[in-house]
N, C-alpha and C positions, 0 to 999 in steps of 0.2 A: 847645834844648828850651825855655828861658825867655827868648827873645829879647825885648830892650828892656824887661826889668823889673829891679827891685832885686836879685833873686837872681842874675841873669846878671852884673850888675856886681860883685857880691860875689865871684863865682867867677872872673870874668875878671881882676881886678886881682891883682897879685902876693900870694900868701899870706904873712901875717905870723903871728906866734904868736897873734894874737887876731883874729878875725873880728867885725865889729859884730854886736850883739845883734839877734836876729829876734824878733818878738812874733807868736805864732800862737795865736789865741783864747784869750788869757790865759795862755799859757805863754812865758816869756822864755827864749829858747834862744841858746847860743853855741857856736861850734866853736873848740877850742883845740888847741894842740900838747901833747904828753905832759909837757913840762917847764914849762909855763906854769902858774902858781898862780892858781886861780880861786876866788873867794869866793862860792860857789853853794851852794844847798840840796843839790844832788846833782851829783856828777861821774860821767859814764858813761864807762867804759873797755871797749874792744872788743878781746878776745884771741883768737887762733887756738889751735888744739890745741897747737902748738909752744910758744907764749908763755905759756900758762896755767900750765905747770909752773915758770915763772920769775916768779911773783908778787912784787911788792915786799917787802922784809923786814918792814915795818910790818904787812902784811896776812897774815902767816902765823899768825893766831890761830885758823884753822879748818884742819881736816885737808885735805890736798891732794886727796883723793878727792871732796871737796864741789863742786869745780869743775874740769872737764877741758877746757873750751873747745869743747864740742860746739855745733853750730848752735842758736842761740836760747836756749842755756842761760844761766840768770841767777843771780847771787849778789849779794845786797844786804848791805852792810857799813856799820856805823855807827862811824867812827873817833872822832867827837866827838858831843855831844848835838845839835848844830845841823847837822852835815853828814852826808851819806851818800854812799857810793860804790857804784855799780851796775856789776857786771862782766857783760858779755854775751858769749857765745861766738860765734866766726865759723866754726867747723869747721876743716877743712883744705883751703883752696882750692888747686886744682891749676893753674889758669890765671887770666888777667886777668878774663875774664868771669865766672868762678865766684867771684872775689874780690869783684867789685863787686856781684854779686848777694847774696852772703851779707852784705855790709856793708849793703846796702839793707834786707834783711830784719831784721838786727840793729838798726838804727836805728828801724825801724817798731816792733819789740817794745819797745825802750828807751822810746820816746815814749809808748806806750801804758801801760807800767808806771808811768812818772813821773806820768802823768795819773791813773792809778788811785790812786796814793798822795797825790794832790792837791798836788803840788809845783808851784811857780810859776817857779823859776829853775833851770835845768839847763845843764850844760856838757858837750858831747860832745867826747871826746878822739880825735883823728885816730890810727887804728891804724897799725901798722907791719906789712907783709908780707914774706914771704921774697922774692918777686919785687919789682923796682923799679916802683913805681906813683907817678906825679906826684902831689904833694900837692894841687895845684889840682883834679885830677880827684876825688880822694877827698872833698875839701870840697864839690865840686859834687854828688856822689852823696849825701853826708850831708844836705846842705841840702835837695835835692829830695825825698829820702825822708821827712825830717821834716815838710815842707810837706804832702806827699801823705798821710801818716799821720794828721795832726791833723784 
């Protein structure tokens, strides 16, 4: 898809907990693993309908019915004054192509929302799906979706 470009080099090399920052028209974007601590203005988490019921303990300040993980559903949370966490729903993907399509759409929605909030530094967290999907493939899909949505 992105042959001989910076993006293909990022995707082709072995995924580490931190992918180098991409700058897209004034938006600094990084893709991180779930356990990587990022010092960003906004950290974006992608959750399926199954994982939405298992939100982290620190984020149970809202009722469970506020976020169910439906496709493109969003919930913005302010854990501190300087940081935000955006939760975006992926729905319930049944197979690999549905999972990648829903992730593509969710990344587009998340990038547009963060641009609407006029944020400059965001970190996209690589989601976990019920079926095994290579992390390199997920990072590639997320990176290309962010580039195309910007």
